[in-house]
C-alpha positions as CSV (number, residue, x, y, z in Angstrom):
1,M,89.4,88.6,55.8
2,A,89.7,86.0,58.4
3,K,90.1,87.3,61.9
4,Q,92.9,86.4,64.2
5,L,94.5,87.3,67.3
6,T,97.7,89.4,68.1
7,E,99.8,89.0,71.1
8,I,100.8,92.1,72.7
9,R,103.7,91.6,75.0
10,M,105.5,93.5,77.6
11,P,108.0,96.0,76.2
12,Q,111.2,96.7,77.0
13,L,111.0,100.7,77.7
14,A,114.5,100.8,78.8
15,E,118.0,98.7,78.4
16,S,117.9,97.9,82.2
17,L,114.3,97.0,82.5
18,V,113.8,93.4,82.9
19,S,110.1,93.2,84.5
20,A,107.3,95.5,85.2
21,T,104.1,95.5,87.1
22,V,100.3,96.1,85.2
23,E,99.0,99.2,87.4
24,R,95.7,99.1,85.6
25,W,94.2,98.3,82.4
26,L,92.8,101.2,80.2
27,K,90.8,98.9,78.0
28,E,88.7,96.2,78.7
29,P,87.7,93.1,76.6
30,G,85.3,94.3,73.7
31,H,87.0,97.4,73.7
32,R,87.5,99.0,70.0
33,V,91.8,99.6,70.4
34,E,93.0,101.6,67.4
35,M,97.1,101.4,66.7
36,Y,99.1,103.5,69.3
37,E,96.3,104.3,71.2
38,P,97.2,103.4,75.4
39,I,95.8,100.2,76.6
40,C,97.2,99.8,80.1
41,E,99.5,101.7,82.5
42,I,102.5,100.0,84.0
43,I,105.1,100.8,86.6
44,T,108.4,99.7,86.6
45,D,111.2,100.1,89.3
46,K,111.8,103.6,87.4
47,V,108.6,105.2,86.9
48,N,105.0,104.9,85.4
49,A,104.5,104.8,81.9
50,E,101.4,103.8,79.3
51,I,101.8,100.9,77.1
52,P,100.4,101.8,73.5
53,S,99.0,99.0,71.3
54,T,101.0,98.1,68.2
55,V,97.8,96.9,66.0
56,A,94.2,97.9,65.7
57,G,91.2,95.7,66.7
58,V,89.3,94.5,69.5
59,M,90.6,93.5,72.7
60,A,89.8,90.4,73.1
61,R,91.6,88.9,76.4
62,I,93.8,90.3,79.1
63,L,96.5,87.8,80.4
64,V,98.3,89.6,83.0
65,G,95.8,91.1,86.0
66,P,96.1,94.3,87.7
67,G,98.9,94.2,90.2
68,E,101.1,91.3,88.6
69,T,104.7,91.5,87.7
70,V,105.9,89.9,84.7
71,E,109.5,90.0,82.7
72,V,109.9,91.7,79.4
73,G,108.6,90.2,76.4
74,T,106.0,88.2,78.0
75,P,102.5,88.5,76.5
76,I,100.3,90.8,78.2
77,C,96.9,90.6,75.9
78,L,95.6,89.3,73.1
79,I,93.7,91.7,70.2
80,E,91.6,90.5,68.0
81,T,92.5,92.1,64.4
82,E,91.6,91.6,60.9
83,G,93.7,89.1,59.0
84,E,94.8,87.7,55.3
85,G,95.2,83.9,56.6
86,E,92.9,82.0,58.8
87,A,92.2,82.5,62.2
88,E,94.1,80.8,64.6
89,D,93.8,77.1,65.3
90,S,92.4,77.3,69.1
91,P,89.7,79.8,69.2
92,V,88.8,81.7,72.3
93,S,85.8,80.9,74.2
94,A,84.0,84.1,75.4
95,G,84.6,83.3,79.0
96,E,88.1,83.3,78.1
97,A,88.6,86.2,76.2
98,S,87.0,88.2,78.4
99,G,88.4,86.9,82.1
100,Y,92.1,88.0,82.3
101,G,93.3,84.2,81.1
102,V,92.0,82.6,84.6
103,A,91.7,78.8,84.1
104,A,88.6,77.3,85.4
105,G,90.5,75.3,88.2
106,V,92.9,78.2,89.3
107,A,90.5,79.5,92.3
108,G,91.7,79.7,96.1
109,P,91.3,77.3,98.9
110,G,87.5,76.1,99.6
111,A,86.3,77.9,96.5
112,G,85.5,74.4,94.6
113,S,82.2,76.0,93.2
114,S,84.0,78.9,91.5
115,S,86.2,76.5,89.1
116,S,82.8,75.4,87.3
117,S,81.0,78.6,87.7
118,A,80.1,80.9,84.5
119,F,81.9,83.8,83.5
120,D,80.7,87.0,84.8
121,P,81.6,89.8,82.5
122,S,80.8,92.8,85.1
123,A,83.8,91.0,87.0
124,P,86.3,89.5,85.0
125,M,88.9,89.4,88.0
126,R,86.2,87.5,90.3
127,H,88.1,84.1,90.8
128,R,91.5,85.5,90.2
129,Y,92.9,85.5,93.8
130,S,96.6,86.8,95.0
131,P,98.7,85.1,97.0
132,A,98.1,87.1,100.1
133,V,94.2,86.4,99.9
134,R,94.9,83.0,99.1
135,K,96.7,82.6,102.4
136,L,94.3,84.1,104.3
137,A,91.5,82.2,103.3
138,E,93.5,79.1,103.8
139,E,94.1,80.3,107.4
140,Y,90.6,80.9,108.2
141,G,89.0,78.4,106.1
142,V,87.3,80.8,104.2
143,D,85.2,79.5,101.3
144,L,86.2,82.6,98.4
145,A,83.1,81.9,96.2
146,A,81.2,83.4,99.2
147,V,83.2,86.5,99.4
148,A,82.1,89.7,97.5
149,G,84.8,91.4,95.7
150,T,85.2,94.9,95.9
151,G,88.4,95.3,93.9
152,L,89.3,96.2,90.5
153,G,87.1,93.8,87.8
154,G,85.5,92.5,90.9
155,R,88.5,91.0,92.2
156,I,88.8,89.7,96.2
157,T,91.2,91.7,97.9
158,R,92.5,90.9,101.5
159,K,90.4,93.7,103.2
160,D,87.2,91.9,101.8
161,V,88.3,88.2,103.1
162,L,88.9,90.5,106.4
163,N,85.4,91.9,106.3
164,H,83.9,88.6,105.7
165,I,85.6,86.7,108.6
166,S,84.5,89.8,110.7
167,R,80.9,89.5,109.6
168,A,81.1,85.6,110.1
169,G,82.4,86.4,113.4
170,A,79.6,88.5,114.6
171,A,77.0,85.8,113.7
172,G,78.5,83.9,116.7
173,G,79.3,80.2,117.1
174,T,82.6,78.6,116.1
175,S,82.4,78.9,112.4
176,T,85.4,77.5,110.8
177,A,85.6,81.1,108.9
178,L,87.1,82.1,112.2
179,K,89.8,79.6,112.6
180,T,93.4,79.1,111.4
181,A,95.9,76.5,111.6
182,V,98.7,77.2,113.7
183,P,101.9,74.9,113.6
184,V,102.6,73.4,117.2
185,S,106.4,72.0,117.7
186,G,106.3,68.6,119.6
187,A,105.5,64.9,119.3
188,G,101.8,65.5,118.7
189,A,98.8,67.4,119.1
190,T,94.6,67.4,119.1
191,T,93.1,70.3,119.0
192,T,89.8,71.6,120.5
193,S,87.5,74.3,118.9
194,A,87.5,77.4,121.2
195,P,84.4,79.3,122.5
196,A,83.2,82.1,120.4
197,Q,84.6,85.1,123.0
198,G,87.4,82.8,124.7
199,P,90.8,82.0,124.0
200,A,92.0,79.0,121.8
201,I,92.3,75.6,123.3
202,L,95.1,73.2,122.7
203,T,95.3,69.5,124.1
204,R,98.7,67.9,123.6
205,T,99.1,64.5,123.4
206,D,101.5,61.6,122.6
207,A,102.1,60.8,119.0
208,S,100.7,57.3,119.9
209,A,97.4,58.3,121.9
210,G,94.4,57.2,120.5
211,S,95.0,58.5,117.0
212,A,93.0,56.9,113.9
213,P,94.2,54.2,112.0
214,D,94.2,56.4,108.6
215,A,95.0,59.7,110.3
216,P,97.6,61.5,108.2
217,S,101.4,62.3,109.9
218,A,101.0,65.8,109.1
219,V,102.7,68.6,111.3
220,P,100.3,69.3,114.5
221,T,98.3,72.2,114.5
222,V,96.3,74.0,116.8
223,E,92.9,76.2,116.0
224,V,93.1,79.6,117.1
225,E,90.0,82.1,117.0
226,E,90.3,85.6,115.3
227,P,93.3,87.6,116.9
228,R,92.4,90.9,116.2
229,A,90.4,93.0,118.2
230,P,87.9,95.5,116.1
231,G,89.4,98.6,115.5
232,R,93.1,97.9,117.1
233,E,94.7,97.3,113.7
234,Y,94.2,97.8,109.9
235,Y,96.1,96.8,106.7
236,I,97.3,99.0,103.9
237,D,97.9,97.1,100.4
238,V,101.4,97.7,98.9
239,T,101.5,99.3,95.4
240,P,103.5,98.5,93.1
241,I,105.3,101.7,93.0
242,R,105.8,100.8,97.2
243,K,107.3,97.2,95.9
244,A,109.7,99.0,93.7
245,I,110.8,101.4,96.1
246,A,111.3,98.7,98.6
247,K,112.9,96.5,96.1
248,N,115.7,99.2,95.3
249,M,116.3,100.1,99.0
250,R,116.9,96.7,99.7
251,Q,119.1,96.0,96.9
252,S,121.3,99.0,98.0
253,V,121.6,98.3,101.4
254,S,122.3,94.6,100.6
255,E,124.9,95.1,98.0
256,I,126.4,98.5,98.9
257,P,128.7,99.0,102.0
258,H,127.6,102.5,103.2
259,A,129.6,105.1,104.8
260,W,128.6,108.4,106.2
261,T,129.6,111.7,107.1
262,S,128.3,115.1,107.6
263,I,130.0,118.7,107.5
264,E,128.6,122.3,109.1
265,V,128.0,125.1,106.4
266,D,127.9,128.6,107.1
267,V,125.0,129.8,104.5
268,T,124.5,133.4,106.1
269,N,125.6,135.0,102.7
270,L,123.5,132.5,100.9
271,V,120.5,133.3,102.7
272,A,120.8,137.4,102.0
273,L,121.3,136.5,98.5
274,R,118.1,134.6,98.3
275,N,116.0,136.9,100.4
276,R,117.3,139.9,98.2
277,W,115.9,138.0,94.8
278,K,113.2,135.8,95.8
279,D,110.0,138.3,95.3
280,E,111.6,139.7,91.9
281,F,112.6,135.8,90.8
282,R,109.2,135.0,91.4
283,K,107.5,137.9,89.2
284,Q,110.1,137.4,86.5
285,E,110.3,133.7,86.2
286,G,107.3,132.4,87.4
287,V,108.7,130.0,89.8
288,N,110.2,130.1,93.5
289,L,113.6,130.5,94.3
290,T,114.8,127.6,96.8
291,Y,118.2,126.9,98.2
292,L,118.3,123.9,96.1
293,P,119.3,125.4,92.9
294,F,122.4,126.9,94.9
295,L,123.2,123.3,96.0
296,I,123.1,121.4,93.2
297,K,125.4,124.3,91.4
298,A,127.9,123.6,94.4
299,V,127.7,120.2,93.8
300,V,128.4,120.1,90.1
301,S,131.3,122.3,90.7
302,A,132.7,119.9,93.5
303,I,132.1,117.1,91.0
304,R,134.1,118.3,88.3
305,D,137.1,118.8,91.0
306,Y,136.6,115.3,92.3
307,P,134.9,112.9,89.0
308,I,135.2,109.9,91.2
309,M,132.1,110.8,92.9
310,N,130.4,110.6,89.8
311,S,130.9,107.0,89.4
312,V,129.3,103.2,89.8
313,W,130.6,100.0,91.1
314,A,130.8,97.0,88.3
315,D,132.7,94.3,89.9
316,D,136.2,94.2,88.0
317,R,136.1,98.0,87.2
318,I,134.9,101.6,88.5
319,I,132.6,103.4,85.7
320,V,133.3,107.2,85.7
321,K,130.4,109.1,84.1
322,R,131.4,111.9,81.9
323,D,127.9,113.6,82.0
324,I,126.8,114.9,85.4
325,N,123.2,114.5,85.9
326,I,121.7,115.0,89.2
327,S,119.0,112.6,90.4
328,L,116.3,114.9,92.4
329,A,114.5,113.1,95.2
330,V,110.8,114.4,95.2
331,G,108.2,113.2,97.5
332,T,104.7,112.9,97.0
333,E,102.2,111.7,99.5
334,D,102.9,107.7,99.1
335,S,106.1,107.3,97.5
336,V,109.5,109.3,96.5
337,L,111.0,109.4,93.2
338,T,114.0,110.7,91.7
339,P,113.7,112.5,88.2
340,V,116.9,113.5,86.4
341,I,118.5,116.9,85.7
342,R,120.8,116.2,82.9
343,N,124.0,118.2,82.4
344,A,123.5,119.8,85.4
345,D,127.0,121.5,85.5
346,Q,125.9,123.1,82.1
347,K,122.9,125.1,83.5
348,T,122.8,128.2,85.7
349,I,121.1,128.9,88.8
350,V,118.1,130.3,86.7
351,G,118.0,127.3,84.7
352,L,118.0,124.6,87.3
353,A,115.3,126.2,89.5
354,H,113.6,125.8,86.3
355,E,114.5,122.1,86.0
356,I,113.4,121.7,89.8
357,H,110.1,123.3,89.4
358,E,109.3,121.3,86.1
359,L,110.4,117.5,87.2
360,A,108.8,118.4,91.2
361,R,105.3,119.4,89.1
362,K,105.8,116.5,87.1
363,T,106.3,114.0,89.7
364,R,103.2,115.3,91.8
365,E,100.8,114.9,88.8
366,G,102.3,111.4,87.9
367,K,103.4,112.9,84.6
368,L,107.0,111.9,84.8
369,T,108.2,109.5,81.4
370,L,111.2,106.9,81.8
371,E,113.5,109.6,79.9
372,D,112.8,111.7,82.9
373,M,114.2,109.1,85.4
374,Q,117.0,107.5,83.9
375,G,120.8,108.3,83.6
376,G,121.4,109.8,87.0
377,T,124.7,109.8,88.3
378,F,124.8,111.6,92.0
379,T,121.8,112.2,94.1
380,V,120.8,115.5,95.8
381,N,117.7,115.5,98.5
382,N,116.6,118.3,100.4
383,T,115.6,116.8,103.9
384,G,116.0,120.0,105.4
385,T,112.3,120.9,103.7
386,F,110.8,118.8,106.8
387,G,112.9,120.2,109.3
388,S,115.3,117.6,109.7
389,I,118.2,118.8,110.9
390,L,120.4,115.2,110.6
391,S,119.9,112.3,108.3
392,V,121.4,109.2,107.2
393,P,120.4,109.0,103.5
394,I,120.3,105.4,101.4
395,I,122.4,105.4,98.1
396,N,120.3,105.5,95.1
397,Y,121.4,102.2,93.7
398,P,123.8,102.0,92.0
399,Q,125.3,105.5,92.0
400,A,128.3,105.9,94.3
401,A,127.0,108.9,96.9
402,I,123.8,110.9,97.8
403,L,124.1,114.5,99.7
404,T,121.2,115.7,101.8
405,M,120.6,119.2,102.6
406,E,119.4,119.7,106.0
407,A,117.4,122.8,107.5
408,I,118.8,126.0,107.7
409,V,118.9,127.3,111.8
410,K,120.0,130.4,113.0
411,R,122.9,129.6,115.8
412,P,125.5,131.0,117.9
413,V,128.8,130.3,116.4
414,V,132.3,131.8,117.1
415,V,133.6,133.8,114.2
416,H,136.9,135.7,114.7
417,D,136.8,135.0,118.4
418,M,133.5,136.5,118.5
419,I,130.3,135.0,119.3
420,A,127.8,135.6,116.1
421,I,124.3,134.5,114.9
422,R,124.5,132.9,111.7
423,S,122.3,130.8,109.4
424,M,124.0,127.0,109.7
425,V,123.1,123.9,107.6
426,N,124.5,120.3,108.1
427,L,125.0,118.5,104.8
428,C,124.9,114.4,105.0
429,L,126.9,112.3,102.7
430,S,126.3,108.4,102.3
431,F,128.7,106.9,99.9
432,D,129.9,103.7,98.8
433,H,133.1,102.4,100.4
434,R,134.2,99.9,97.5
435,I,134.6,103.1,95.3
436,L,135.0,106.3,97.9
437,D,137.3,106.5,100.9
438,G,137.0,108.8,103.6
439,V,140.1,111.1,102.0
440,I,138.4,111.6,98.8
441,C,134.8,111.9,100.6
442,G,136.3,114.6,102.8
443,R,137.9,116.6,100.4
444,F,134.6,116.7,98.2
445,H,132.7,117.7,101.2
446,Q,134.7,120.4,101.8
447,R,134.5,122.0,98.4
448,V,131.0,121.9,98.5
449,K,131.1,124.0,101.7
450,E,133.4,126.3,99.9
451,N,131.2,126.7,97.4
452,L,128.4,127.5,99.4
453,E,130.0,129.9,101.7
454,S,131.4,131.7,98.3
455,Y,127.7,133.1,97.6
456,T,127.9,136.7,98.1
457,I,124.9,139.3,98.1
458,D,126.2,140.2,94.8
459,T,126.5,136.7,93.3
460,K,124.6,136.8,89.7
461,L,122.1,134.3,89.3
462,Y,121.8,134.4,85.4
């Protein structure tokens, strides 16, 4: 049987998914791949996921490197399989089949020698450069062929280039590896190299002054020495999940006209109720009883009274969702994700406590699935965990509103014309002013407050 190459394409894991970022490859060229075996991990604007192979064979070529974002349907790798027909007309060379699809002339600035260098199977990403690395190499005149790569597959990172620049600077002199071209406005300029330890020197002249006959009429530049003092700053590479968060936050604040309101709630009775049950609840249920299940119960009850809060904007219409699915903001060390409690209005306090615990665990262990992340209609966040007493949350696009529960603090308040010490909390609401106005949001806010203050020491959890 002849061998043939089969393309594996970026799948559409959700209806709204248009692109995804490859985080890392689980299989390398030459590795055996079984059908349905995961071959790579991807990051979408929702969650991480593993992509399974649709065929069995040998990984022949990786077409999309780690950190690259491609549209749904884009080929991401080639797998060599046993086929009935003839092999493909255009065979893949050993270097191409193993090298993330990098063409010979794609090396970055100053890396002319790398275009003809032999492929190194131990460093398949050696000559694949990110835009940030290319730009940095251009600015400092770095020959990327001389830079050691410490990234995945031998890939050169921005940190590698900076380390190379630092080593070159330590060697002294006016090495071109330490110089960057900075545009200078004006009629014209000539540049003079600065001494290793001194400031950059700029000599300005008229455009007509003594230029060579064949000198290009480019934008004048000035050469500047390495601007960073050792130890004064450092860089953090932006992860794909952080890029996805940034994209969603930017989209939310740029498309949604945010409005904000806050209300104060007396939760003294709720605190007493939780204190009564928390130890026994832990023993019986195996999870902690927090304030969040009580808040979500109060919110979904208010949404039933004001269903317009459970909606999205669709230009020529407002879509009101019948299912009340609560997105729960869960923070990790480097990101915030919003897994979804489906049909939250149909669950008891105990049921909500278990779902919150399970979703938080899966988030922190990186085990969330796309199904866990989709379908949210309203977002709740417990910012009070960190001691916050007031916040202005950003709406979880494309939802209509988000509510945060701040820290519960004991304060003196006036009760029946007398001063009493009560447990008080602020509830902060951000809403889409295209859909919602102050009147409806004020009534919703008041209903949530009433629901929270209606808990008593005798409220049943089951």
